[in-house]
C-alpha positions, -999 to +999 in steps of 0.1 A: -125-622+085-106-649+065-122-682+059-091-698+073-096-682+108-132-696+110-121-730+097-093-732+122-117-724+150-141-750+139-114-777+137-101-768+171-136-768+186-144-802+172-112-816+187-113-798+220-149-792+230-174-817+243-203-824+221-226-831+251-228-819+287-224-841+317-256-859+324-277-845+353-275-877+373-237-881+368-217-869+398-191-843+387-162-851+410-137-826+396-152-795+381-130-766+371-131-735+393-111-708+411-102-736+435-078-748+408-055-721+421-063-727+457-042-752+477-069-755+503-092-773+478-126-769+464-147-740+477-185-743+481-211-730+505-214-756+533-245-776+534-260-762+502-263-780+468-248-763+438-272-744+417-270-754+380-263-725+356-253-721+320-235-693+301-230-687+264-194-679+253-203-660+221-175-659+194-184-632+170-174-632+133-163-597+123-148-585+091-113-583+105-112-608+133-130-632+156-140-616+189-157-627+221-186-608+235-188-600+272-215-583+293-212-559+322-238-568+348-262-542+360-251-526+393-283-533+412-282-571+407-279-592+438-253-616+425-221-604+409-234-569+403-212-547+381-189-576+371-179-587+337-197-619+326-209-640+297-246-640+289-262-666+311-280-676+343-297-703+362-309-734+344-347-734+349-369-765+352-384-758+318-350-756+300-344-788+281-306-786+283-278-762+292-278-750+256-314-740+258-307-721+290-277-704+276-295-694+244-326-682+264-305-661+287-285-646+258-316-636+240-331-621+272-300-602+282-285-589+250-309-599+222-287-626+205-310-647+183-307-684+186-309-687+148-277-667+145-257-689+168-239-721+158-232-742+189-197-755+189-196-775+221-192-774+259-162-764+280-157-780+314-182-774+342-171-745+363-177-743+400-181-709+416-174-702+452-209-686+454-225-720+448-232-721+411-221-750+388-218-733+355-220-751+321-202-729+295-215-733+260-194-720+231-213-706+202-202-690+168-223-660+160-227-650+124-249-625+106-256-589+115-262-599+152-281-568+162-281-565+200-308-553+224-296-550+260-320-555+289-311-527+313-325-547+342-297-572+338-269-557+315-253-523+318-230-526+288-214-550+264-179-551+247-158-574+226-123-587+230-103-601+200-101-639+204-064-639+195-058-616+225-078-637+249-060-668+238-026-652+245-015-663+280+008-633+282-024-612+290-036-635+317-027-627+353-032-641+388-050-619+412-053-624+450-081-612+472-099-620+505-130-642+505-145-655+537-115-642+556-089-661+537-068-653+506-082-665+473-064-666+440-082-661+407-075-654+370-076-619+357-074-605+322-070-567+317-085-551+286-081-514+285-099-499+315-118-532+321-108-562+342-121-596+333-117-618+364-130-646+386-153-672+370-154-654+336-116-653+333-114-689+345-138-699+317-116-680+292-086-699+306-104-732+301-113-721+265-076-716+259-068-751+274-094-767+252-086-749+219-048-748+223-038-778+243 
């Protein structure tokens, strides 16, 4: 990997990412979400507060290129089983910040060590139709980064070149039924895999922030 590619990413991250997350007591009036593509408006479970969550968007430094690590969630999980995701989960009361939650989950799920991750900043909060308000944390992962998957949560991992993810030509719009009405969502094919929904929406926001 050329030094220029990493340097370019760091410059773009400094310009485009937020250094701090929204404060817990600040109302988030316009989070991102699949509702960006939905003319009906924001989707949320009626009468239920949004559950705070955090994910790590791990940008991996390889010899030839930068890539982004994704997980395939275990098929037996209650929420989003079998789907492609970023390492992450609910923000627990003992987590001091979304970064702490994202790093904790990344270590538990795939064995990424916090010492090998340089936090670059936050993307926009992302609201899922299932009731999670997700804080995406972008991290640059260096070193050997040996992985150790937790089979209770993760069935597999794979990487996609960052340059490909940032090419809008590979980004599609999908349409499906959710709660008996059509819902549109972002979808990114990669080989036999399909990155879609919240994860693809976060990738789209990463593109918006790094390449405005």
